[in-house]
DOMARVO-598542 format. One line per 10 residues: number of its first residue (from 1); their letters; for each residue z negated, y, x negated of C-alpha. Coordinates in steps of 0.2 Angstrom, whole numbers, plus 5000, padded with zeros to 4 digits. Layout:
NUM	a	Z/Y/X ~ ...
***
This chain:
1	maqigipell	5000/5000/5000 ~ 5005/5017/4993 ~ 4992/5030/4991 ~ 4994/5048/4996 ~ 4990/5060/4983 ~ 4985/5078/4984 ~ 5002/5085/4983 ~ 5008/5075/4998 ~ 4993/5080/5008 ~ 4996/5098/5004
11	vlgvlaliaa	5014/5096/5010 ~ 5009/5087/5026 ~ 4996/5101/5029 ~ 5009/5114/5027 ~ 5021/5105/5039 ~ 5007/5103/5052 ~ 5004/5122/5051 ~ 5022/5126/5053 ~ 5023/5115/5068 ~ 5008/5122/5076
21	tivvviltat	5015/5140/5073 ~ 5031/5135/5081 ~ 5022/5128/5096 ~ 5011/5144/5098 ~ 5027/5155/5097 ~ 5036/5145/5110 ~ 5021/5145/5122 ~ 5018/5164/5119 ~ 5037/5168/5123 ~ 5036/5157/5138
31	rrsrrnvpaa	5021/5166/5145 ~ 5029/5183/5141 ~ 5045/5179/5150 ~ 5035/5174/5166 ~ 5024/5189/5166 ~ 5029/5205/5175 ~ 5043/5196/5184 ~ 5042/5201/5203 ~ 5041/5187/5215 ~ 5057/5185/5226
41	gpqddlatrv	5054/5183/5244 ~ 5063/5170/5254 ~ 5075/5182/5262 ~ 5078/5193/5247 ~ 5097/5195/5244 ~ 5104/5196/5226 ~ 5105/5215/5225 ~ 5086/5216/5230 ~ 5082/5203/5217 ~ 5092/5212/5204
51	rrlkeagrtq	5084/5229/5208 ~ 5067/5222/5206 ~ 5072/5214/5189 ~ 5079/5231/5183 ~ 5063/5240/5189 ~ 5053/5228/5178 ~ 5064/5231/5163 ~ 5072/5214/5164 ~ 5090/5220/5164 ~ 5097/5206/5154
61	qaiflvrget	5088/5193/5165 ~ 5096/5202/5180 ~ 5113/5200/5172 ~ 5110/5181/5170 ~ 5104/5180/5188 ~ 5120/5188/5194 ~ 5131/5177/5183 ~ 5122/5161/5189 ~ 5122/5166/5207 ~ 5141/5171/5208
71	gigqdeaaqf	5149/5163/5193 ~ 5157/5180/5187 ~ 5159/5185/5169 ~ 5147/5194/5158 ~ 5156/5211/5159 ~ 5157/5210/5178 ~ 5139/5205/5180 ~ 5134/5219/5169 ~ 5144/5232/5179 ~ 5136/5225/5195
81	vnsl	5118/5227/5188 ~ 5122/5244/5181 ~ 5129/5250/5198 ~ 5112/5246/5207
***
């Protein structure tokens, strides 16, 4: 059975710290993206949801929403979002 020396333990410790840091960053980013997003009501139309996202400073998310709901391209979706 191979023995693990101090250099190997140090490398494993550094890798574990890197992995833990990545997990924390991902969890923090996920929480931030869910924070300050207005809840959409069941009867809210696309324009209303886009306006709420824009008011919350989430213009890029509003563009993604328009693209996902309508299937239009990036430029057209941005024009729609900016027109509201």
